[in-house]
All heavy atoms as TSV, in Angstrom:
chain	resi	resn	atom	element	x	y	z
A	1	MET	N	N	4.822	3.588	5.398
A	1	MET	CA	C	4.531	2.615	6.412
A	1	MET	C	C	4.566	1.231	5.784
A	1	MET	O	O	4.108	1.063	4.657
A	1	MET	CB	C	3.206	2.931	7.058
A	1	MET	CG	C	2.037	2.170	6.513
A	1	MET	SD	S	0.483	3.004	6.507
A	1	MET	CE	C	0.760	4.397	5.526
A	2	ASN	N	N	5.103	0.289	6.516
A	2	ASN	CA	C	5.264	-1.060	5.989
A	2	ASN	C	C	4.530	-2.122	6.789
A	2	ASN	O	O	4.472	-3.267	6.355
A	2	ASN	CB	C	6.746	-1.428	5.929
A	2	ASN	CG	C	7.489	-0.579	4.916
A	2	ASN	OD1	O	7.003	-0.335	3.821
A	2	ASN	ND2	N	8.657	-0.108	5.288
A	3	THR	N	N	4.015	-1.771	7.947
A	3	THR	CA	C	3.343	-2.763	8.784
A	3	THR	C	C	2.013	-2.217	9.310
A	3	THR	O	O	1.773	-1.004	9.284
A	3	THR	CB	C	4.206	-3.168	10.000
A	3	THR	OG1	O	4.325	-2.031	10.872
A	3	THR	CG2	C	5.590	-3.650	9.574
A	4	ALA	N	N	1.182	-3.128	9.799
A	4	ALA	CA	C	-0.098	-2.723	10.380
A	4	ALA	C	C	0.119	-1.833	11.604
A	4	ALA	O	O	-0.645	-0.893	11.834
A	4	ALA	CB	C	-0.918	-3.961	10.749
A	5	SER	N	N	1.175	-2.102	12.364
A	5	SER	CA	C	1.472	-1.267	13.535
A	5	SER	C	C	1.791	0.161	13.117
A	5	SER	O	O	1.334	1.124	13.742
A	5	SER	CB	C	2.660	-1.839	14.307
A	5	SER	OG	O	2.339	-3.086	14.859
A	6	GLU	N	N	2.569	0.304	12.054
A	6	GLU	CA	C	2.890	1.636	11.550
A	6	GLU	C	C	1.640	2.332	11.011
A	6	GLU	O	O	1.467	3.537	11.193
A	6	GLU	CB	C	3.967	1.548	10.469
A	6	GLU	CG	C	5.321	1.137	10.999
A	6	GLU	CD	C	6.327	0.875	9.889
A	6	GLU	OE1	O	5.984	0.959	8.698
A	6	GLU	OE2	O	7.494	0.573	10.236
A	7	LEU	N	N	0.762	1.565	10.372
A	7	LEU	CA	C	-0.493	2.129	9.868
A	7	LEU	C	C	-1.336	2.660	11.026
A	7	LEU	O	O	-1.860	3.771	10.963
A	7	LEU	CB	C	-1.275	1.071	9.083
A	7	LEU	CG	C	-2.658	1.500	8.580
A	7	LEU	CD1	C	-2.555	2.686	7.629
A	7	LEU	CD2	C	-3.350	0.327	7.906
A	8	ARG	N	N	-1.449	1.878	12.093
A	8	ARG	CA	C	-2.217	2.329	13.261
A	8	ARG	C	C	-1.620	3.597	13.847
A	8	ARG	O	O	-2.347	4.520	14.234
A	8	ARG	CB	C	-2.285	1.237	14.320
A	8	ARG	CG	C	-3.356	0.216	14.051
A	8	ARG	CD	C	-3.641	-0.625	15.280
A	8	ARG	NE	N	-2.469	-1.291	15.796
A	8	ARG	CZ	C	-2.029	-2.467	15.388
A	8	ARG	NH1	N	-2.659	-3.113	14.432
A	8	ARG	NH2	N	-0.959	-3.012	15.929
A	9	ALA	N	N	-0.298	3.662	13.929
A	9	ALA	CA	C	0.353	4.853	14.478
A	9	ALA	C	C	0.050	6.076	13.613
A	9	ALA	O	O	-0.242	7.164	14.134
A	9	ALA	CB	C	1.860	4.623	14.589
A	10	GLU	N	N	0.103	5.905	12.299
A	10	GLU	CA	C	-0.191	7.024	11.404
A	10	GLU	C	C	-1.656	7.437	11.502
A	10	GLU	O	O	-1.979	8.624	11.474
A	10	GLU	CB	C	0.191	6.679	9.971
A	10	GLU	CG	C	1.698	6.661	9.793
A	10	GLU	CD	C	2.123	6.752	8.342
A	10	GLU	OE1	O	1.397	7.378	7.536
A	10	GLU	OE2	O	3.184	6.206	8.034
A	11	LEU	N	N	-2.556	6.460	11.625
A	11	LEU	CA	C	-3.972	6.795	11.771
A	11	LEU	C	C	-4.238	7.524	13.088
A	11	LEU	O	O	-5.091	8.412	13.147
A	11	LEU	CB	C	-4.837	5.542	11.664
A	11	LEU	CG	C	-4.954	4.959	10.254
A	11	LEU	CD1	C	-5.684	3.621	10.298
A	11	LEU	CD2	C	-5.630	5.920	9.311
A	12	ALA	N	N	-3.509	7.161	14.123
A	12	ALA	CA	C	-3.643	7.876	15.399
A	12	ALA	C	C	-3.204	9.333	15.236
A	12	ALA	O	O	-3.825	10.240	15.801
A	12	ALA	CB	C	-2.826	7.186	16.486
A	13	GLN	N	N	-2.151	9.559	14.454
A	13	GLN	CA	C	-1.705	10.928	14.181
A	13	GLN	C	C	-2.769	11.701	13.401
A	13	GLN	O	O	-3.036	12.867	13.691
A	13	GLN	CB	C	-0.396	10.926	13.395
A	13	GLN	CG	C	0.804	10.524	14.214
A	13	GLN	CD	C	2.076	10.479	13.363
A	13	GLN	OE1	O	2.019	10.339	12.150
A	13	GLN	NE2	N	3.208	10.601	14.022
A	14	VAL	N	N	-3.372	11.048	12.423
A	14	VAL	CA	C	-4.432	11.686	11.639
A	14	VAL	C	C	-5.596	12.059	12.549
A	14	VAL	O	O	-6.143	13.163	12.458
A	14	VAL	CB	C	-4.907	10.762	10.491
A	14	VAL	CG1	C	-6.177	11.297	9.843
A	14	VAL	CG2	C	-3.811	10.605	9.452
A	15	PHE	N	N	-5.959	11.163	13.451
A	15	PHE	CA	C	-7.054	11.436	14.394
A	15	PHE	C	C	-6.721	12.658	15.247
A	15	PHE	O	O	-7.553	13.552	15.429
A	15	PHE	CB	C	-7.296	10.211	15.268
A	15	PHE	CG	C	-8.417	10.380	16.251
A	15	PHE	CD1	C	-9.734	10.391	15.831
A	15	PHE	CD2	C	-8.147	10.537	17.600
A	15	PHE	CE1	C	-10.772	10.556	16.740
A	15	PHE	CE2	C	-9.177	10.695	18.514
A	15	PHE	CZ	C	-10.493	10.708	18.085
A	16	ALA	N	N	-5.491	12.713	15.750
A	16	ALA	CA	C	-5.079	13.850	16.575
A	16	ALA	C	C	-5.096	15.148	15.770
A	16	ALA	O	O	-5.538	16.194	16.273
A	16	ALA	CB	C	-3.683	13.596	17.148
A	17	GLN	N	N	-4.634	15.076	14.531
A	17	GLN	CA	C	-4.640	16.266	13.677
A	17	GLN	C	C	-6.068	16.719	13.376
A	17	GLN	O	O	-6.350	17.920	13.352
A	17	GLN	CB	C	-3.898	15.992	12.370
A	17	GLN	CG	C	-2.409	15.829	12.554
A	17	GLN	CD	C	-1.724	15.359	11.280
A	17	GLN	OE1	O	-2.313	14.660	10.473
A	17	GLN	NE2	N	-0.466	15.742	11.112
A	18	LEU	N	N	-6.954	15.770	13.170
A	18	LEU	CA	C	-8.354	16.102	12.913
A	18	LEU	C	C	-8.977	16.781	14.129
A	18	LEU	O	O	-9.643	17.808	14.015
A	18	LEU	CB	C	-9.137	14.838	12.534
A	18	LEU	CG	C	-10.619	15.029	12.231
A	18	LEU	CD1	C	-10.821	15.938	11.025
A	18	LEU	CD2	C	-11.268	13.666	11.992
A	19	LYS	N	N	-8.730	16.220	15.297
A	19	LYS	CA	C	-9.262	16.805	16.529
A	19	LYS	C	C	-8.722	18.208	16.756
A	19	LYS	O	O	-9.428	19.080	17.258
A	19	LYS	CB	C	-8.920	15.926	17.727
A	19	LYS	CG	C	-9.809	14.710	17.859
A	19	LYS	CD	C	-9.479	13.895	19.081
A	19	LYS	CE	C	-9.903	14.634	20.319
A	19	LYS	NZ	N	-9.689	13.867	21.561
A	20	ALA	N	N	-7.459	18.427	16.384
A	20	ALA	CA	C	-6.829	19.733	16.587
A	20	ALA	C	C	-7.196	20.725	15.483
A	20	ALA	O	O	-6.810	21.885	15.537
A	20	ALA	CB	C	-5.314	19.568	16.648
A	21	GLY	N	N	-7.937	20.271	14.477
A	21	GLY	CA	C	-8.321	21.149	13.384
A	21	GLY	C	C	-7.204	21.400	12.389
A	21	GLY	O	O	-7.264	22.332	11.605
A	22	GLU	N	N	-6.166	20.561	12.414
A	22	GLU	CA	C	-5.016	20.747	11.527
A	22	GLU	C	C	-5.253	20.183	10.129
A	22	GLU	O	O	-4.560	20.574	9.189
A	22	GLU	CB	C	-3.775	20.102	12.145
A	22	GLU	CG	C	-3.359	20.752	13.443
A	22	GLU	CD	C	-2.272	19.986	14.177
A	22	GLU	OE1	O	-1.795	18.956	13.648
A	22	GLU	OE2	O	-1.907	20.412	15.281
A	23	ILE	N	N	-6.197	19.252	9.996
A	23	ILE	CA	C	-6.558	18.723	8.681
A	23	ILE	C	C	-8.076	18.738	8.557
A	23	ILE	O	O	-8.798	18.752	9.558
A	23	ILE	CB	C	-5.994	17.301	8.426
A	23	ILE	CG1	C	-6.570	16.295	9.419
A	23	ILE	CG2	C	-4.491	17.290	8.450
A	23	ILE	CD1	C	-6.213	14.858	9.079
A	24	LYS	N	N	-8.532	18.730	7.328
A	24	LYS	CA	C	-9.966	18.774	7.060
A	24	LYS	C	C	-10.572	17.381	7.190
A	24	LYS	O	O	-9.890	16.373	6.931
A	24	LYS	CB	C	-10.206	19.310	5.654
A	24	LYS	CG	C	-9.753	20.741	5.497
A	24	LYS	CD	C	-9.946	21.218	4.087
A	24	LYS	CE	C	-9.428	22.647	3.976
A	24	LYS	NZ	N	-9.460	23.142	2.613
A	25	PRO	N	N	-11.842	17.299	7.576
A	25	PRO	CA	C	-12.500	15.998	7.698
A	25	PRO	C	C	-12.441	15.170	6.416
A	25	PRO	O	O	-12.263	13.955	6.464
A	25	PRO	CB	C	-13.941	16.358	8.056
A	25	PRO	CG	C	-13.846	17.690	8.729
A	25	PRO	CD	C	-12.716	18.400	8.032
A	26	GLY	N	N	-12.550	15.805	5.271
A	26	GLY	CA	C	-12.490	15.079	4.001
A	26	GLY	C	C	-11.145	14.407	3.785
A	26	GLY	O	O	-11.068	13.273	3.295
A	27	GLU	N	N	-10.083	15.100	4.160
A	27	GLU	CA	C	-8.736	14.524	4.028
A	27	GLU	C	C	-8.573	13.330	4.975
A	27	GLU	O	O	-8.048	12.284	4.588
A	27	GLU	CB	C	-7.680	15.588	4.333
A	27	GLU	CG	C	-6.267	15.130	4.106
A	27	GLU	CD	C	-5.247	16.210	4.378
A	27	GLU	OE1	O	-5.610	17.378	4.617
A	27	GLU	OE2	O	-4.040	15.868	4.363
A	28	ALA	N	N	-9.052	13.478	6.200
A	28	ALA	CA	C	-8.977	12.378	7.165
A	28	ALA	C	C	-9.799	11.187	6.679
A	28	ALA	O	O	-9.371	10.032	6.800
A	28	ALA	CB	C	-9.465	12.839	8.535
A	29	ALA	N	N	-10.955	11.454	6.086
A	29	ALA	CA	C	-11.806	10.376	5.575
A	29	ALA	C	C	-11.119	9.624	4.448
A	29	ALA	O	O	-11.197	8.385	4.382
A	29	ALA	CB	C	-13.140	10.944	5.099
A	30	GLU	N	N	-10.436	10.336	3.567
A	30	GLU	CA	C	-9.723	9.683	2.465
A	30	GLU	C	C	-8.584	8.812	2.987
A	30	GLU	O	O	-8.357	7.707	2.492
A	30	GLU	CB	C	-9.182	10.717	1.476
A	30	GLU	CG	C	-10.260	11.343	0.622
A	30	GLU	CD	C	-11.035	10.325	-0.202
A	30	GLU	OE1	O	-10.416	9.386	-0.748
A	30	GLU	OE2	O	-12.255	10.465	-0.299
A	31	LEU	N	N	-7.867	9.290	3.983
A	31	LEU	CA	C	-6.784	8.500	4.571
A	31	LEU	C	C	-7.336	7.250	5.250
A	31	LEU	O	O	-6.769	6.158	5.126
A	31	LEU	CB	C	-5.975	9.349	5.561
A	31	LEU	CG	C	-5.156	10.469	4.919
A	31	LEU	CD1	C	-4.598	11.404	5.986
A	31	LEU	CD2	C	-4.038	9.905	4.067
A	32	ALA	N	N	-8.465	7.399	5.955
A	32	ALA	CA	C	-9.086	6.243	6.601
A	32	ALA	C	C	-9.580	5.245	5.553
A	32	ALA	O	O	-9.468	4.027	5.744
A	32	ALA	CB	C	-10.241	6.706	7.489
A	33	ASN	N	N	-10.103	5.749	4.441
A	33	ASN	CA	C	-10.563	4.878	3.363
A	33	ASN	C	C	-9.398	4.075	2.790
A	33	ASN	O	O	-9.516	2.865	2.575
A	33	ASN	CB	C	-11.240	5.720	2.279
A	33	ASN	CG	C	-11.794	4.887	1.147
A	33	ASN	OD1	O	-12.214	3.749	1.340
A	33	ASN	ND2	N	-11.804	5.448	-0.047
A	34	LEU	N	N	-8.293	4.729	2.531
A	34	LEU	CA	C	-7.105	4.034	2.031
A	34	LEU	C	C	-6.611	2.993	3.018
A	34	LEU	O	O	-6.244	1.882	2.636
A	34	LEU	CB	C	-5.977	5.047	1.772
A	34	LEU	CG	C	-5.915	5.615	0.385
A	34	LEU	CD1	C	-4.942	6.780	0.337
A	34	LEU	CD2	C	-5.493	4.557	-0.594
A	35	ALA	N	N	-6.601	3.334	4.298
A	35	ALA	CA	C	-6.167	2.383	5.320
A	35	ALA	C	C	-7.070	1.155	5.320
A	35	ALA	O	O	-6.600	0.020	5.438
A	35	ALA	CB	C	-6.170	3.052	6.696
A	36	GLY	N	N	-8.362	1.369	5.160
A	36	GLY	CA	C	-9.308	0.253	5.107
A	36	GLY	C	C	-9.031	-0.671	3.934
A	36	GLY	O	O	-9.132	-1.898	4.054
A	37	LYS	N	N	-8.663	-0.096	2.816
A	37	LYS	CA	C	-8.341	-0.914	1.638
A	37	LYS	C	C	-7.072	-1.732	1.865
A	37	LYS	O	O	-6.989	-2.890	1.453
A	37	LYS	CB	C	-8.205	-0.024	0.409
A	37	LYS	CG	C	-9.540	0.534	-0.061
A	37	LYS	CD	C	-9.390	1.371	-1.288
A	37	LYS	CE	C	-10.627	2.063	-1.767
A	37	LYS	NZ	N	-11.909	1.605	-1.435
A	38	MET	N	N	-6.091	-1.147	2.552
A	38	MET	CA	C	-4.862	-1.879	2.859
A	38	MET	C	C	-5.162	-3.053	3.792
A	38	MET	O	O	-4.665	-4.168	3.598
A	38	MET	CB	C	-3.829	-0.940	3.503
A	38	MET	CG	C	-3.312	0.123	2.552
A	38	MET	SD	S	-2.318	1.370	3.381
A	38	MET	CE	C	-0.890	0.408	3.821
A	39	ILE	N	N	-5.989	-2.811	4.787
A	39	ILE	CA	C	-6.350	-3.865	5.736
A	39	ILE	C	C	-7.163	-4.953	5.045
A	39	ILE	O	O	-6.950	-6.145	5.281
A	39	ILE	CB	C	-7.097	-3.254	6.936
A	39	ILE	CG1	C	-6.127	-2.387	7.742
A	39	ILE	CG2	C	-7.720	-4.334	7.802
A	39	ILE	CD1	C	-6.791	-1.480	8.743
A	40	ALA	N	N	-8.082	-4.558	4.172
A	40	ALA	CA	C	-8.896	-5.536	3.445
A	40	ALA	C	C	-8.016	-6.420	2.564
A	40	ALA	O	O	-8.254	-7.629	2.450
A	40	ALA	CB	C	-9.950	-4.826	2.604
A	41	SER	N	N	-7.006	-5.836	1.966
A	41	SER	CA	C	-6.081	-6.603	1.128
A	41	SER	C	C	-5.335	-7.647	1.962
A	41	SER	O	O	-5.202	-8.804	1.553
A	41	SER	CB	C	-5.089	-5.655	0.457
A	41	SER	OG	O	-4.108	-6.365	-0.225
A	42	ALA	N	N	-4.862	-7.252	3.127
A	42	ALA	CA	C	-4.175	-8.195	4.013
A	42	ALA	C	C	-5.134	-9.295	4.471
A	42	ALA	O	O	-4.749	-10.463	4.574
A	42	ALA	CB	C	-3.578	-7.464	5.212
A	43	LYS	N	N	-6.386	-8.931	4.719
A	43	LYS	CA	C	-7.389	-9.912	5.145
A	43	LYS	C	C	-7.601	-10.967	4.066
A	43	LYS	O	O	-7.714	-12.160	4.363
A	43	LYS	CB	C	-8.703	-9.205	5.473
A	43	LYS	CG	C	-9.778	-10.138	5.941
A	43	LYS	CD	C	-11.067	-9.392	6.235
A	43	LYS	CE	C	-12.152	-10.380	6.593
A	43	LYS	NZ	N	-13.445	-9.753	6.730
A	44	VAL	N	N	-7.650	-10.546	2.813
A	44	VAL	CA	C	-7.808	-11.492	1.710
A	44	VAL	C	C	-6.631	-12.470	1.692
A	44	VAL	O	O	-6.816	-13.676	1.499
A	44	VAL	CB	C	-7.930	-10.748	0.356
A	44	VAL	CG1	C	-7.774	-11.694	-0.822
A	44	VAL	CG2	C	-9.254	-10.016	0.287
A	45	GLN	N	N	-5.431	-11.950	1.914
A	45	GLN	CA	C	-4.260	-12.829	1.943
A	45	GLN	C	C	-4.356	-13.838	3.081
A	45	GLN	O	O	-4.060	-15.017	2.898
A	45	GLN	CB	C	-2.980	-12.016	2.097
A	45	GLN	CG	C	-2.547	-11.320	0.835
A	45	GLN	CD	C	-1.237	-10.600	1.053
A	45	GLN	OE1	O	-1.219	-9.492	1.565
A	45	GLN	NE2	N	-0.154	-11.243	0.660
A	46	VAL	N	N	-4.769	-13.395	4.252
A	46	VAL	CA	C	-4.901	-14.289	5.402
A	46	VAL	C	C	-5.938	-15.377	5.111
A	46	VAL	O	O	-5.713	-16.561	5.389
A	46	VAL	CB	C	-5.273	-13.497	6.675
A	46	VAL	CG1	C	-5.683	-14.426	7.803
A	46	VAL	CG2	C	-4.113	-12.613	7.106
A	47	GLU	N	N	-7.065	-14.982	4.538
A	47	GLU	CA	C	-8.110	-15.952	4.210
A	47	GLU	C	C	-7.630	-16.958	3.167
A	47	GLU	O	O	-7.942	-18.144	3.249
A	47	GLU	CB	C	-9.361	-15.224	3.718
A	47	GLU	CG	C	-10.060	-14.457	4.819
A	47	GLU	CD	C	-11.160	-13.539	4.315
A	47	GLU	OE1	O	-11.276	-13.342	3.081
A	47	GLU	OE2	O	-11.898	-13.014	5.159
A	48	TYR	N	N	-6.876	-16.500	2.199
A	48	TYR	CA	C	-6.331	-17.387	1.171
A	48	TYR	C	C	-5.435	-18.448	1.800
A	48	TYR	O	O	-5.565	-19.639	1.528
A	48	TYR	CB	C	-5.552	-16.572	0.137
A	48	TYR	CG	C	-4.759	-17.403	-0.840
A	48	TYR	CD1	C	-5.390	-18.020	-1.909
A	48	TYR	CD2	C	-3.387	-17.573	-0.688
A	48	TYR	CE1	C	-4.662	-18.787	-2.819
A	48	TYR	CE2	C	-2.658	-18.334	-1.584
A	48	TYR	CZ	C	-3.303	-18.935	-2.647
A	48	TYR	OH	O	-2.578	-19.699	-3.532
A	49	TYR	N	N	-4.522	-18.009	2.653
A	49	TYR	CA	C	-3.632	-18.959	3.312
A	49	TYR	C	C	-4.411	-19.916	4.215
A	49	TYR	O	O	-4.075	-21.096	4.319
A	49	TYR	CB	C	-2.554	-18.234	4.114
A	49	TYR	CG	C	-1.429	-17.715	3.262
A	49	TYR	CD1	C	-1.300	-16.366	2.980
A	49	TYR	CD2	C	-0.469	-18.579	2.736
A	49	TYR	CE1	C	-0.259	-15.889	2.198
A	49	TYR	CE2	C	0.578	-18.109	1.957
A	49	TYR	CZ	C	0.675	-16.766	1.690
A	49	TYR	OH	O	1.707	-16.304	0.920
A	50	ALA	N	N	-5.462	-19.417	4.874
A	50	ALA	CA	C	-6.273	-20.275	5.740
A	50	ALA	C	C	-6.962	-21.370	4.927
A	50	ALA	O	O	-7.008	-22.529	5.360
A	50	ALA	CB	C	-7.303	-19.436	6.493
A	51	LEU	N	N	-7.478	-21.013	3.761
A	51	LEU	CA	C	-8.127	-22.009	2.914
A	51	LEU	C	C	-7.132	-23.068	2.431
A	51	LEU	O	O	-7.488	-24.233	2.266
A	51	LEU	CB	C	-8.787	-21.338	1.704
A	51	LEU	CG	C	-10.041	-20.527	2.009
A	51	LEU	CD1	C	-10.471	-19.734	0.784
A	51	LEU	CD2	C	-11.160	-21.438	2.488
A	52	ARG	N	N	-5.910	-22.664	2.209
A	52	ARG	CA	C	-4.875	-23.596	1.758
A	52	ARG	C	C	-4.197	-24.318	2.929
A	52	ARG	O	O	-3.344	-25.153	2.735
A	52	ARG	CB	C	-3.832	-22.855	0.927
A	52	ARG	CG	C	-4.404	-22.339	-0.390
A	52	ARG	CD	C	-3.378	-21.619	-1.238
A	52	ARG	NE	N	-2.141	-22.344	-1.412
A	52	ARG	CZ	C	-1.885	-23.210	-2.394
A	52	ARG	NH1	N	-2.813	-23.466	-3.280
A	52	ARG	NH2	N	-0.710	-23.800	-2.489
A	53	LYS	N	N	-4.602	-23.938	4.143
A	53	LYS	CA	C	-4.036	-24.519	5.367
A	53	LYS	C	C	-2.518	-24.358	5.403
A	53	LYS	O	O	-1.773	-25.271	5.740
A	53	LYS	CB	C	-4.443	-25.981	5.513
A	53	LYS	CG	C	-5.932	-26.122	5.647
A	53	LYS	CD	C	-6.351	-27.532	5.858
A	53	LYS	CE	C	-7.810	-27.467	6.062
A	53	LYS	NZ	N	-8.713	-28.282	5.904
A	54	GLU	N	N	-2.093	-23.152	5.053
A	54	GLU	CA	C	-0.684	-22.790	5.074
A	54	GLU	C	C	-0.490	-21.628	6.042
A	54	GLU	O	O	-1.375	-20.788	6.177
A	54	GLU	CB	C	-0.218	-22.335	3.684
A	54	GLU	CG	C	-0.296	-23.381	2.613
A	54	GLU	CD	C	0.078	-22.824	1.241
A	54	GLU	OE1	O	0.465	-21.652	1.135
A	54	GLU	OE2	O	-0.040	-23.578	0.269
A	55	PRO	N	N	0.642	-21.572	6.683
A	55	PRO	CA	C	0.902	-20.402	7.530
A	55	PRO	C	C	1.144	-19.175	6.644
A	55	PRO	O	O	1.899	-19.258	5.680
A	55	PRO	CB	C	2.154	-20.784	8.313
A	55	PRO	CG	C	2.806	-21.853	7.507
A	55	PRO	CD	C	1.722	-22.542	6.745
A	56	PRO	N	N	0.494	-18.063	6.944
A	56	PRO	CA	C	0.676	-16.879	6.106
A	56	PRO	C	C	2.054	-16.254	6.302
A	56	PRO	O	O	2.614	-16.296	7.393
A	56	PRO	CB	C	-0.415	-15.927	6.576
A	56	PRO	CG	C	-0.736	-16.354	7.946
A	56	PRO	CD	C	-0.461	-17.828	8.015
A	57	GLU	N	N	2.573	-15.700	5.238
A	57	GLU	CA	C	3.825	-14.952	5.282
A	57	GLU	C	C	3.524	-13.575	4.695
A	57	GLU	O	O	3.733	-13.327	3.512
A	57	GLU	CB	C	4.916	-15.676	4.471
A	57	GLU	CG	C	6.292	-15.077	4.578
A	57	GLU	CD	C	6.862	-15.129	5.996
A	57	GLU	OE1	O	6.645	-16.131	6.693
A	57	GLU	OE2	O	7.512	-14.159	6.392
A	58	ILE	N	N	2.968	-12.716	5.531
A	58	ILE	CA	C	2.514	-11.402	5.090
A	58	ILE	C	C	3.299	-10.346	5.861
A	58	ILE	O	O	3.083	-10.142	7.053
A	58	ILE	CB	C	0.997	-11.243	5.313
A	58	ILE	CG1	C	0.251	-12.367	4.588
A	58	ILE	CG2	C	0.520	-9.869	4.854
A	58	ILE	CD1	C	-1.199	-12.489	4.961
A	59	GLY	N	N	4.203	-9.688	5.159
A	59	GLY	CA	C	5.069	-8.693	5.790
A	59	GLY	C	C	4.306	-7.598	6.500
A	59	GLY	O	O	4.711	-7.140	7.568
A	60	PHE	N	N	3.181	-7.170	5.929
A	60	PHE	CA	C	2.380	-6.101	6.515
A	60	PHE	C	C	1.911	-6.466	7.918
A	60	PHE	O	O	1.787	-5.615	8.785
A	60	PHE	CB	C	1.180	-5.817	5.606
A	60	PHE	CG	C	0.266	-4.728	6.091
A	60	PHE	CD1	C	0.660	-3.408	6.055
A	60	PHE	CD2	C	-0.998	-5.021	6.561
A	60	PHE	CE1	C	-0.182	-2.399	6.491
A	60	PHE	CE2	C	-1.857	-4.026	6.991
A	60	PHE	CZ	C	-1.441	-2.710	6.958
A	61	LEU	N	N	1.664	-7.755	8.156
A	61	LEU	CA	C	1.183	-8.209	9.459
A	61	LEU	C	C	2.289	-8.767	10.338
A	61	LEU	O	O	2.072	-9.043	11.504
A	61	LEU	CB	C	0.104	-9.279	9.265
A	61	LEU	CG	C	-1.136	-8.844	8.499
A	61	LEU	CD1	C	-2.052	-10.024	8.267
A	61	LEU	CD2	C	-1.853	-7.723	9.219
A	62	LYS	N	N	3.466	-8.949	9.789
A	62	LYS	CA	C	4.539	-9.629	10.491
A	62	LYS	C	C	4.898	-8.969	11.816
A	62	LYS	O	O	5.080	-9.635	12.817
A	62	LYS	CB	C	5.775	-9.730	9.613
A	62	LYS	CG	C	6.771	-10.708	10.133
A	62	LYS	CD	C	7.800	-11.035	9.080
A	62	LYS	CE	C	8.550	-12.231	9.547
A	62	LYS	NZ	N	8.644	-13.275	8.578
A	63	ASP	N	N	4.989	-7.670	11.836
A	63	ASP	CA	C	5.335	-6.959	13.058
A	63	ASP	C	C	4.363	-7.299	14.179
A	63	ASP	O	O	4.748	-7.589	15.291
A	63	ASP	CB	C	5.361	-5.456	12.804
A	63	ASP	CG	C	5.798	-4.652	14.015
A	63	ASP	OD1	O	6.821	-5.004	14.614
A	63	ASP	OD2	O	5.099	-3.680	14.353
A	64	ASP	N	N	3.064	-7.292	13.873
A	64	ASP	CA	C	2.049	-7.610	14.881
A	64	ASP	C	C	2.137	-9.077	15.310
A	64	ASP	O	O	1.983	-9.390	16.479
A	64	ASP	CB	C	0.651	-7.315	14.359
A	64	ASP	CG	C	0.373	-5.820	14.282
A	64	ASP	OD1	O	1.062	-5.062	14.976
A	64	ASP	OD2	O	-0.525	-5.435	13.521
A	65	ALA	N	N	2.380	-9.976	14.374
A	65	ALA	CA	C	2.475	-11.390	14.696
A	65	ALA	C	C	3.670	-11.652	15.609
A	65	ALA	O	O	3.578	-12.429	16.551
A	65	ALA	CB	C	2.590	-12.228	13.419
A	66	GLN	N	N	4.760	-10.981	15.353
A	66	GLN	CA	C	5.944	-11.150	16.200
A	66	GLN	C	C	5.656	-10.633	17.599
A	66	GLN	O	O	6.008	-11.259	18.591
A	66	GLN	CB	C	7.136	-10.402	15.601
A	66	GLN	CG	C	7.693	-11.061	14.372
A	66	GLN	CD	C	8.748	-10.218	13.690
A	66	GLN	OE1	O	8.814	-9.005	13.849
A	66	GLN	NE2	N	9.577	-10.865	12.897
A	67	ARG	N	N	4.998	-9.500	17.698
A	67	ARG	CA	C	4.670	-8.938	19.011
A	67	ARG	C	C	3.712	-9.834	19.770
A	67	ARG	O	O	3.852	-10.032	20.970
A	67	ARG	CB	C	4.081	-7.545	18.849
A	67	ARG	CG	C	5.097	-6.532	18.344
A	67	ARG	CD	C	4.503	-5.167	18.197
A	67	ARG	NE	N	4.168	-4.682	19.520
A	67	ARG	CZ	C	3.180	-3.829	19.777
A	67	ARG	NH1	N	2.429	-3.383	18.804
A	67	ARG	NH2	N	2.921	-3.424	20.993
A	68	ALA	N	N	2.724	-10.390	19.082
A	68	ALA	CA	C	1.751	-11.265	19.726
A	68	ALA	C	C	2.441	-12.527	20.252
A	68	ALA	O	O	2.126	-13.028	21.332
A	68	ALA	CB	C	0.631	-11.630	18.758
A	69	GLY	N	N	3.401	-13.027	19.482
A	69	GLY	CA	C	4.151	-14.217	19.897
A	69	GLY	C	C	5.017	-13.956	21.117
A	69	GLY	O	O	5.324	-14.847	21.880
A	70	GLU	N	N	5.370	-12.688	21.316
A	70	GLU	CA	C	6.183	-12.314	22.470
A	70	GLU	C	C	5.336	-11.922	23.663
A	70	GLU	O	O	5.846	-11.534	24.700
A	70	GLU	CB	C	7.085	-11.133	22.085
A	70	GLU	CG	C	8.093	-11.489	21.005
A	70	GLU	CD	C	8.809	-10.259	20.451
A	70	GLU	OE1	O	8.479	-9.128	20.877
A	70	GLU	OE2	O	9.661	-10.430	19.586
A	71	GLY	N	N	4.000	-12.010	23.508
A	71	GLY	CA	C	3.114	-11.706	24.618
A	71	GLY	C	C	2.715	-10.242	24.698
A	71	GLY	O	O	2.027	-9.840	25.603
A	72	ALA	N	N	3.150	-9.422	23.735
A	72	ALA	CA	C	2.791	-8.011	23.744
A	72	ALA	C	C	1.430	-7.825	23.089
A	72	ALA	O	O	1.017	-8.623	22.267
A	72	ALA	CB	C	3.839	-7.195	22.993
A	73	GLU	N	N	0.758	-6.779	23.461
A	73	GLU	CA	C	-0.520	-6.457	22.842
A	73	GLU	C	C	-0.264	-5.824	21.491
A	73	GLU	O	O	0.552	-4.915	21.386
A	73	GLU	CB	C	-1.300	-5.458	23.720
A	73	GLU	CG	C	-1.815	-6.068	24.993
A	73	GLU	CD	C	-2.893	-7.107	24.759
A	73	GLU	OE1	O	-3.757	-6.884	23.894
A	73	GLU	OE2	O	-2.872	-8.140	25.424
A	74	PRO	N	N	-0.941	-6.269	20.434
A	74	PRO	CA	C	-0.755	-5.669	19.106
A	74	PRO	C	C	-1.319	-4.274	19.017
A	74	PRO	O	O	-2.145	-3.862	19.739
A	74	PRO	CB	C	-1.492	-6.600	18.157
A	74	PRO	CG	C	-2.232	-7.580	18.975
A	74	PRO	CD	C	-1.810	-7.417	20.392
């Protein structure tokens, strides 16, 4: 996965697999933990650019930013 949108889609699949009993809760928890770390990393980048008063250029978030600019819900 290369974007936040793809991450959300994969997490939705993990949730469905967990509900269906296809994966163990521990495995789902580890995947959610990793996803949180990826999001936290992107957040640090956004905050850095905000402090420098520069527009961020973060590929991981780019897909969502493009969709938001087009009026779509992220």
